[in-house]
C-alpha positions, 0 to 999 in steps of 0.5 A: 085604815093606815090613815085611820091609824095615823091620825088617832096616834097623832090626836092621842100623843096630846094626851100622852102624859097622863099614861107615859109609862104604859106602852111598846112603841115602834121605833122608827116612829118615835121622832113622829110620835114620841120624841118629845115626851121622852125629852120633856121626861128627861131624854137627852138624845133624838129619835135618830140616836136610837133608830136610824138607817143612815147612821150608826144607832141604838138598834145596831147595837142590839140583837134578838139572842136564840129565839126568845131573849134580847142581847146588847153589845158591850164592847167593839169587840162582840162583847155580847151581854145578855140574862144568866136565864136567856144563856141558861141552856147553853151554860147547861149543854157545856156542864156536867159533873165534871165540869159543872158551869151551873154551879161554879160558873165560867170564865174563859181567860182568853179567846181560845177558851170561849165556848162554841154553841151549836144552833145558837144564833143573834139577829140584827134589824137593819131596817123597818119599812110599813107595807100595809098596802103591798100586804093587803093588795088584792084580797079576795073575800072570802077568809081562806083567799084572804089569808093565802092572798096576805101570805103571798103578798108577805113572801113577795116583799120578803123576796124582793127584799132580800134577793141577793144579800145575805139579809133575811126578813120578815112581815109581821101585822100590827093592831091586830092587822091593820098594819104591816110592817117589814123587817130586815135582818142580818143573822150570825152564827158563831156566838161563843160562850164568855162568861157566867156567874154560878148559879147561886148568883144568876139564879140567886133566889130561884123560883121563890123569887121569879117575878117577886120583887125585892130581888137580888139576882145577878142575872146576866151572862156574856157571849161573843159574835164572831164573824169572817174576815169581812165582818159578815156572818159565817158558820163556826169555824177557827178562822173567824174573828170577833164581829166588829159592830156598828154601835155598842152600849157605853155602860154607866158606873153612876147608877140611877134614882128615884125619878131617873129617866129609863128606857128599855130596848128590845124584843118584846114577845106578845101582849094581849092588851085589847082583848074582849072580856071573854078572852080574860074569862077564859084565860082567868076561869079556865085555861090557866088554872088547868095548866097551873095544876098540870105544872105544879104536879111537874115540878113536884116530881121533878125537884123531888128527884133532883134533892136526891141526886146532884147529877139529877139535878144538873140534868133537869136544871133548864127544864125546871126552870123552863116549866116553873117560868110559865107557871108562876107568871100565870099564877101571877097574872090571874091574880093581878087581873082579879085585882084589877078587876079587869074583866069588870072593867072590860065588860063595862067598856063594852057595854058603852062600846055596844051602845055606840056600836048600835046607835053610831057605827051599826056595822059593829053592832054583831061584834061582841056576840059574835066573839061570844059565840066564838070563844063558846067552843074555843075555850075547850078546843085551846085546853085540850090543844094546851094539855096535849102540847103539856103531854107531849112537847113542854117537858112531859112524858119525855119517852112518848115524845122521843117515840115520836121523833120516830115518825118522820123517818117511819114516813120516809120509809114507807114512801113509794120512792124511797130517798136513801139519801133523806133517810140517812140524813134522818138517821144522823138527825135522830141520833144526835136528838136521841144523845142529847135526850139521854144526856139530860133524861131520868127514867124515875122522873119521866114515869112519874110525870108520865102517871101524873099528866096521864091522870090530869088529862083524863080529869080535866079535859073534855071526854070529846078529845080524850085518846082511845089509850084510855080505853085500853086502860080502862079495859085492860088495867081496870082503869088504873093508870099506875099500873098501866105506866108501870107496864109500858115503861117495862116494854118500851125501848125508849127509855133505853139510849142503846136500844133506842140508838140501834133502832135509829141507826138501822132503821128501815121499812122492816123496823115499822111494826117493831116501832108501832108495837112499842107501847111508847109510840102507841101512846104519842099517836094515840095522842097525835090522832086526837090532835090531828082529827078532833083538835088542830084543825077547828082550833086553828079556825076558831084561832083564824075567827078570833084573829078576823074578829081582833082586827075588826074590833081593833078598828072598831076601838079606834073609831070608839075612843079617838082621843085614847092612846093606842100602841101595838100589842107586842110581836116580838119586834123592836119596841121602845118603852120609857118611863121612870125608876119609881118603887112601889106600894104592892100592898096597904102597909108595904112601900117597896124602894126602888132598888136592892144591895148586896146587903140584901143577898147577904140577909137571904144567905141560907146553906140549907136551901139550894136558891139562898146559898150565897157563894163563899168568895162573894160573902169574903167580899162583903165581910172585907168591904171590897167593893172598889169604884162600884161602891154606893152607900157603904155596899153594891147596888144589885137591882132596881125596878121602873115603870117600864113596859116589858113582856116576855122576849124583853129578858136582857134588854138594854136599860139606858138612861137619859143619855143612852148609857147602859145603867141596866139589864132587864130581866123580869116583871115585880109579881104584882104587874105581870098582868101588863100583857093584858091589862096595865097597871101604872100603879103596880106594874114594874120592869126589874132590871139588874144594875150594871155596877153589880155585874161589873162588880162580879166580873172583876172582883169576883171572877177576876175578870177584869180583862174583859172591863178593859174592852168596855166603855166605862163612863164614871 
């Protein structure tokens, strides 16, 4: 299979110019498969300049930021830039009514003012290696045994790669599990907040403009990586010093124009380019519409209370942003796939595939029927699984989730041999969780959201997966969910910080009965029982069957179309995508330019709408035309779009020009192209980037933090 993939990709290069805008490519393979075409498109550097283990390269200036974004180094003193929405959680944690950094922004005037962020890390890739043969060595025939063998092989590979070092590693599947790559990483845990514009800039346009073009959002924040005196990772300490990276990006002040080459280098999360039509039907006709409905209700409730109280607005700012992000993307996916007639295209492709399999490759002739059989059951399980997560984990019933966090402490106290040290550790962890929880908790929101979640779950999910709590609601409360929730919040202790903290601090075996009698814990247990006993296992088994079919289908598609272009689906490993700066036509009679400017921000200014309140100082700078060296055609460039193939995880990724100079920061995709995770449309799919000239203008002229520019490499 490894040889087959290599041969197929090599043959695909011949027709690659027809599809140059699509693809997320493995950096260590650029020299073999992509660099020639990249240079034909205008790229002036070599594959070694992008990825190398023998010399400093662009990969050494790129990090995984936190758990799901990308960031890049822009100075030799560890200064890092990523998106404002990637740093939003840290900014929010440091904010209060007295120090509202979300509203007012934050700028450290010297290193002593940079704010530490407990739990935040950044991860550098040191090297990648194809380990397919070792991962697939000695596999047993049955599915469970095969998965176990793969896990053991992967663990052995990771151990060998990291033993005696401070590095971490992971092995991830590519091409549906037909190929595996090892990534060896270096993780830094002392990362401090340096600067962030006010949300009126960093989140300008808010949920209204999210996933949309034209865009005018100054979506960036600045952090600094710290290391020990030997430039190695270390826990936070006042003795740590700014990290000295192997590479940082120089920043171009020349900007971009229509047709310019651009490259995005970062960590795209996940895509499903090669999924069958059954998957698209499930997403567009069942799962996404249901999840959209659930999150619509959550957002309406949260925003109602945010508009009434500034403190609640701060408390729920990050939560609302998390809920809204996927909510709007799901809506765009449905719209984009419908516009592409994606299901019909998949079905047409599958008809040809089936004919080929029946006549030429009988080993694949049952594949599509096998898929159909699995998806017939998988749809309901996936919906139930996702709805339980929406209820208990994804900003759903908050006190129910908090009650559930006592479960580990309960189980520790129930063991035959009680481990006092473990129990004390769990108590400390829980006390910290409770403190963070109540800092950003507002009971009226939780009460209304809980009511909505319980109602929607009952209406949408197969009764087979209804928790037994609904029997109690029907019997005791005549099916009235509002009455049940009123009673729950009257009796529970988990909406009271002092009572919850006291229970955690004094928890023992005698406390278990009190916990189990609390109605919120009863509700948590009811949902958990359904998850554990009815949903999780069959959902996992069906998911594994689909993975096995995906692996086989991937190999089959490559054999069916030996001249087609194949690139591995995104899996949150470092990837390169490249294309051109280019506007587009979203619909008949509408033409979008490739850029926006400060003029557009002033046009959107509306003091009555929170998302469009332009800061007074920015309006003053605009009125005075105080643009400095960032001016272009009498204004300041703000954002631009290009044809690079991106997805979630690419947030914060560097966008570089033909010379490898930083020209932008990727932060979003255009609404019309968010279906690119499943099907790419070169006419509509556009990544949205923040122009570095606007970033520098804000740091310099708006924030007055030009001292930060002094450590950057600026190219005029």
